[in-house]
C-alpha positions, 0 to 999 in steps of 0.5 A: 604720886600714884599713876592715877593722879599724874597728868599724861605727858604731851606725847601720850595725848593723841592728836585729832583723828584724821577724819575730824581734821578733814571736817575742820578743814572743810568748815574753815574753807566754807567759813572763809568763803562765806566771810569773804562774801559777807565782808564784800557786802558789808560796805552796803550798810555804811553807804546809801541805805536806799541801795538796800531794797524794800521799806518796812519789815522786808528792808529790815530783814535784808539789812539784818542779813547783810549785817549778820552775814560777816559776823556769823561767817567770822564766828564759824571761821574762828570756831573751826580754827580753834577746834570747836567743830559743833559751834562752827556747824551751828554758826554756818547753819544759822548763816544758812537760815539767815540766807533763807530769811533774806529771800522771804521778802522777795518771795512774799512780794513776788511769789515763787518764780519757777521760770528759766534758770530759777526752775531749779534754783528757787526750790533749792534755796527756799526749801532744801537749804533751810531744811539742811541748815536746821538739820545740821544745827540739830545734829551739831547741838546733839553732837551726833553725825558731825560729818553729815552736819558739816556736809549739810552746811557746806552744800549751800556754799558750794552751790553758790560757788558753782553758780558763780563759776558756771556764770563766769564760764558762760560769760567767757564762752558767750559774752555778756 
């Protein structure tokens, strides 16, 4: 056999670059957090359906979000674990867009609430996060700037984690 037809041995195949390894780890952590959150809300589908607010299209959107959240998060976790970076980003981006769609029945029914704490939170969740998710999906689909795409789909999850931590600290300091 010539050297052109032989397969390289395992020692000569380079491992994943360290930069991509960090992206895989970031996506695994974000997908695990989202999977935990999605699975914690999943029992709502098997109990009393009146716990899910809203009849009609709004209620159907909320039910679809609750059902798809753990599936998308577990898919992202599986893709990131096996090394499919762009598919993990697309799954997390779809999760961000589904989260935005989940807010739409409330926005249609009550409008944009800019009072109190939601002065910052509402525009971010209704405007910025869906744009980040859509941009991340576009970047991952084109296989461009995967680091930026991973960061864009991680920001909404980090925002939610920081909001829970801030709430916990405020309850600890001031009581409920």
